[in-house]
C-alpha positions in Angstrom: 0.0 0.0 0.0 1.3 3.4 -1.0 0.3 5.7 2.0 -1.0 9.2 1.5 1.8 10.4 3.8 4.7 9.2 5.9 7.8 10.5 7.7 11.4 10.2 6.8 13.8 9.3 9.6 17.5 9.5 8.8 20.6 8.4 10.6 21.2 12.0 11.7 17.7 12.0 13.3 18.5 8.8 15.1 21.9 10.1 16.3 20.2 13.3 17.6 17.7 11.3 19.7 20.4 8.9 20.9 22.4 11.9 22.2 19.5 13.0 24.3 19.0 9.5 25.7 22.6 9.6 26.8 22.3 13.1 28.3 21.1 14.3 31.7 17.7 15.6 30.4 15.0 13.6 28.8 12.5 16.4 29.4 12.6 20.0 30.6 16.2 20.3 29.4 17.9 22.6 26.8 16.7 20.9 23.6 13.1 22.2 23.8 14.2 25.9 24.0 16.6 25.3 21.1 13.9 23.8 19.0 11.5 26.7 19.9 14.2 29.2 18.9 14.9 27.4 15.6 11.3 27.4 14.6 10.6 31.0 15.7 13.7 32.2 13.8 12.7 30.3 10.6 9.1 31.6 10.7 10.1 35.2 11.7 8.1 35.2 15.0 9.3 36.7 18.3 8.2 33.8 20.5 7.5 30.0 20.3 6.0 27.7 22.8 6.4 23.9 22.1 3.7 21.5 23.2 3.1 17.8 23.1 0.7 18.2 20.1 -0.8 20.8 17.9 -4.1 20.1 19.6 -2.6 21.1 22.9 -1.1 24.2 21.3 -4.5 25.2 20.0 -6.0 24.8 23.5 -3.2 26.9 25.0 -3.8 29.6 22.4 -7.5 29.7 23.2 -6.8 29.9 26.9 -4.2 32.6 26.5 -6.7 34.7 24.5 -9.2 34.3 27.3 -11.8 32.2 25.4 -14.4 30.9 27.8 -18.1 30.2 28.5 -20.4 32.4 26.5 -17.8 33.0 23.8 -17.8 31.9 20.2 -15.0 30.5 18.1 -15.5 30.2 14.3 -13.4 28.1 12.0 -13.6 26.1 8.7 -15.4 22.8 8.9 -12.9 21.3 6.4 -10.3 20.5 9.0 -9.4 18.0 11.7 -11.7 18.2 14.7 -9.0 19.8 16.9 -9.5 23.2 15.2 -13.0 23.2 16.8 -12.5 21.1 19.8 -10.1 23.6 21.3 -13.1 25.9 21.8 -15.1 23.3 23.6 -12.3 22.5 25.9 -12.7 26.2 27.1 -16.4 25.9 27.5 -17.0 28.1 24.5 -19.3 27.5 21.5 -18.3 26.7 17.9 -19.7 27.8 14.5 -18.4 27.2 11.0 -17.7 29.4 8.0 -18.0 28.2 4.3 -14.9 27.7 2.2 -13.6 29.3 -0.9 -14.4 27.1 -3.9 -10.9 27.4 -5.4 -8.5 27.2 -2.4 -10.9 25.3 -0.1 -9.7 27.5 2.7 -12.0 29.6 4.9 -13.7 32.2 2.6 -13.1 35.8 3.6 -16.3 36.7 1.7 -18.4 34.1 3.5 -16.8 35.2 6.8 -17.7 38.9 6.1 -21.3 38.0 5.4 -21.6 35.8 8.5 -20.0 38.6 10.6 -22.4 41.2 9.4 -25.4 38.9 10.3 -23.7 38.0 13.7 -23.2 41.7 14.5 -26.9 42.4 14.1 -27.7 39.4 16.3 -25.2 40.3 18.9 -23.3 37.1 18.5 -19.9 38.0 17.1 -17.0 35.5 17.6 -14.2 36.1 20.1 -11.7 34.0 18.0 -11.6 33.0 14.3 -9.4 30.1 13.4 -8.4 30.1 9.7 -7.1 26.7 8.6 -4.3 26.6 6.0 -5.5 23.5 4.3 -2.9 21.4 2.5 -0.2 23.9 3.5 -1.6 26.9 1.5 -2.2 30.0 3.6 -5.6 31.5 3.9 -6.0 35.1 2.7 -4.7 36.4 6.0 -4.6 40.0 5.0 -8.3 40.0 4.2 -9.2 38.1 7.4 -7.0 40.4 9.5 -8.8 43.4 8.0 -12.1 41.9 9.1 -10.8 41.3 12.6 -10.1 45.1 12.8 -13.7 45.8 11.8 -15.4 43.3 14.0 -13.1 42.9 16.9 -12.2 39.2 16.9 -8.8 37.6 17.6 -7.0 35.2 15.2 -5.3 31.9 15.7 -3.9 30.5 12.5 -4.2 26.7 12.3 -1.0 26.2 10.3 -0.7 22.5 11.2 -0.1 21.8 7.5 1.9 24.8 6.6 5.4 25.1 8.1 7.6 25.9 5.2 4.8 27.6 3.3 4.8 31.3 2.5 2.2 34.1 2.2 3.0 37.3 0.3 6.6 36.3 0.2 6.9 35.8 4.0 7.0 32.6 6.0 3.7 31.2 7.4 3.9 31.5 11.2 5.3 35.0 11.4 2.0 36.2 12.9 1.9 39.4 10.8 -1.9 39.0 10.4 -2.7 36.9 13.5 -2.3 36.8 17.3 -1.0 33.2 17.4 -0.1 30.6 14.7 0.1 26.8 15.5 2.3 24.2 13.7 1.9 20.4 13.9 4.8 17.9 14.0 2.8 14.7 13.6 4.6 12.0 11.5 2.6 12.8 8.3 3.3 16.5 8.5 6.1 18.4 6.9 8.6 17.7 9.7 8.0 15.5 12.7 8.8 15.1 16.4 6.7 11.9 16.6 3.9 13.8 18.2 4.2 17.5 18.9 3.1 21.0 18.1 4.1 24.6 18.6 2.4 28.0 19.1 4.1 31.1 17.7 3.3 34.7 18.6 4.8 38.2 18.6 3.1 39.0 21.9 5.4 38.3 24.9 2.4 38.2 27.3 0.6 35.6 25.2 3.8 33.5 25.0 4.3 33.7 28.7 0.7 32.7 29.4 0.9 29.7 27.1 4.3 28.6 28.6 2.7 28.8 32.1 -0.4 26.9 31.1 1.5 24.1 29.4 3.2 23.2 32.7 0.4 22.9 35.2 0.1 26.7 35.7 3.2 26.5 38.0 5.9 29.2 38.2 9.2 29.5 40.0 9.5 33.2 39.0 9.2 35.3 42.2 7.8 38.2 40.1 4.7 36.1 39.2 4.1 34.7 42.7 1.4 36.1 45.0 3.9 36.3 47.9 7.6 36.0 48.4 9.1 32.5 48.1 9.5 30.5 51.4 12.9 29.4 50.2 15.0 28.2 47.2 12.8 25.1 46.8 9.6 27.2 46.3 7.2 27.2 43.4 3.5 28.2 43.1 0.6 27.1 41.0 -1.0 30.4 40.0 -3.4 29.1 37.3 -5.1 25.8 36.4 -2.8 24.5 33.7 -2.0 21.2 32.0 0.9 18.9 31.3 1.3 19.8 27.7 5.1 19.7 27.7 7.2 18.5 24.8 10.1 16.2 25.7 13.8 16.8 24.8 13.7 13.6 22.9 11.0 15.0 20.6 12.7 18.4 20.4 16.0 16.8 19.3 14.2 14.9 16.5 12.5 18.2 15.5 15.8 20.1 15.4 17.4 17.5 13.2 14.3 17.5 10.9 14.5 21.3 10.6 17.8 21.0 8.7 15.8 19.4 5.9 12.6 21.5 6.0 13.4 23.4 2.8 14.3 20.3 1.0 11.1 18.6 2.1 8.9 21.4 0.9 10.8 21.6 -2.4 10.3 17.9 -3.0 6.6 18.1 -2.1 6.1 21.0 -4.6 7.9 18.9 -7.3 5.5 16.0 -6.7 2.6 18.4 -6.8 3.8 20.0 -10.1 4.2 16.5 -11.6 0.6 15.6 -10.5 -0.6 18.9 -12.1 1.1 18.0 -15.4 0.0 14.4 -15.6 -3.5 14.7 -14.3 -4.6 17.8 -16.2 -6.4 15.9 -19.0 -8.6 13.9 -16.5 -12.1 14.9 -15.3 -10.6 16.2 -12.1 -10.4 19.6 -10.4 -6.8 20.0 -9.4 -5.5 22.2 -6.5 -5.7 25.9 -7.3 -2.9 28.0 -6.0 -3.4 31.6 -5.0 -0.5 33.7 -6.5 0.0 35.2 -3.0 0.8 31.8 -1.5 3.6 29.2 -1.7 2.1 26.0 -0.4 4.0 23.5 1.6 1.8 20.8 0.0 1.2 18.7 3.1 -1.7 17.3 1.1 -2.5 17.0 -2.6 -6.3 17.0 -3.0 -8.2 16.3 -6.2 -11.9 16.7 -6.7 -13.8 14.3 -9.0 -16.0 15.9 -11.6 -18.8 13.5 -10.9 -21.0 14.7 -13.8 -18.2 13.7 -16.2 -17.4 10.2 -14.9 -19.3 6.9 -14.5 -18.1 6.0 -11.0 -19.3 7.5 -7.7 -17.0 9.2 -5.2 -17.2 6.1 -3.0 -16.5 3.7 -5.8 -13.4 5.7 -6.9 -12.1 5.8 -3.4 -12.6 2.1 -2.8 -11.1 1.2 -6.2 -7.9 3.2 -5.4 -7.6 1.6 -2.0 -8.2 -1.9 -3.5 -5.3 -1.4 -5.9 -2.8 -0.4 -3.3 -3.2 3.4 -3.2 -3.7 4.6 0.3 -5.9 7.6 -0.5 -7.7 9.5 2.2 -10.4 12.2 2.6 -9.4 15.4 4.3 -11.8 16.1 5.8 -15.2 15.0 6.9 -16.9 18.3 7.7 -16.6 18.7 11.5 -20.3 19.5 11.9 -21.2 16.0 10.4 -19.6 14.2 13.3 -22.2 12.8 15.8 -20.8 14.7 18.7 -21.2 18.1 16.9 -24.7 17.1 15.6 -25.7 16.6 19.3 -24.6 20.2 19.9 -27.1 21.4 17.3 -24.8 22.3 14.5 -26.9 21.9 11.3 -25.9 20.6 7.9 -27.0 22.3 4.7 -26.0 25.8 5.5 -22.5 25.6 3.9 -23.1 24.6 0.2 -19.4 24.9 -0.9 -18.3 22.6 2.0 -20.9 20.0 1.1 -19.9 20.0 -2.6 -16.2 19.6 -1.6 -17.0 16.7 0.6 -18.8 14.9 -2.2 -15.8 15.2 -4.5 -12.5 15.3 -2.6 -9.8 12.6 -2.5 -6.3 13.1 -1.0 -3.5 11.5 -3.1 -0.2 10.3 -1.8 2.4 13.1 -1.4 5.5 12.9 0.8 9.3 13.3 0.2 10.1 9.6 -0.2 7.4 9.0 -2.8 9.2 7.6 -5.8 8.5 8.3 -9.4 7.4 4.7 -9.9 5.0 4.9 -7.0 3.6 8.3 -8.2 3.2 6.8 -11.7 1.2 4.0 -10.2 -1.1 6.5 -8.4 -1.6 8.4 -11.6 -2.2 5.3 -13.8 -4.7 3.7 -11.4 -6.6 7.0 -11.0 -6.6 7.4 -14.8 -8.1 4.0 -15.3 -10.8 4.5 -12.7 -12.0 7.9 -14.0 -11.7 6.9 -17.7 -13.7 3.7 -17.2 
């Protein structure tokens, strides 16, 4: 089976992890700050806070921005459930915005229309979470302009997008957002096994997220409510979590960072080859906004169902049956039973529904060989041409 994505682990990665295993610190040592600094420097952000997953980083970001009961978070429904769950963890409520039919990212036009209606109803969101699907940035300048008009905060779900660029600058620099979050899951651009990171240019937000990721405990006398009892002293000053990244993970991440540019270049080469060899088929291929430079975590095609004789499900099953590990990113969040119990209704987001009827994620990862990609292309060609 050719998977839709997979990690590359090199001997240098293994040696980096072995060095930590032989060191004095497996966690809470120097490797995590070094990794944070490397990612912040690469992205052009002032601060970075590593966590044990991107889901944890999203939760920390929501808490740092004060999201709580009675508040609303809006996001795209074409995402992994973590983009919405982070609001529920805070006791807030979730709503969804329709997507752009070309980029499949959150639509600034749909967002503006929904904000206008919400303003009249007195139900504006506190936070909007644009999701950079496949590694292509949302139109962040437009979303930021709306935030200035309507008063919401922005968390970029950039889980797919480390190594991507928007208007010539790295995704994650937070020029148009309060916080941006990366993921380091094995199928992402680089990996730490599991892991995530929140970036920001606001020192107070970074400090709050760093406090919350480690139980809400501080050893800083300045933050304590009274003077320390002695050199052993620490205080819990907030209700935090154990969301820490280990030095083992950080060492792997630091090693992988040395190949980040090469990984993105390879993914873009594979995407360009798909573009060239699939262009004559009854498929809608990924459209790239000229303001963006996608990291191509995913390569998603959409079946033109009125031009082929197989259904979406039949095409998916045929690809899987012939050894192509395709996937579907994503089931709209509001379709999950848990969200349906919360009263989120289907049918209000027509572009999302059309996308879900058509989308298939093809294999794309740096180790994908020419022969393997040719197999994907030929199998898909035979299915849609049948």
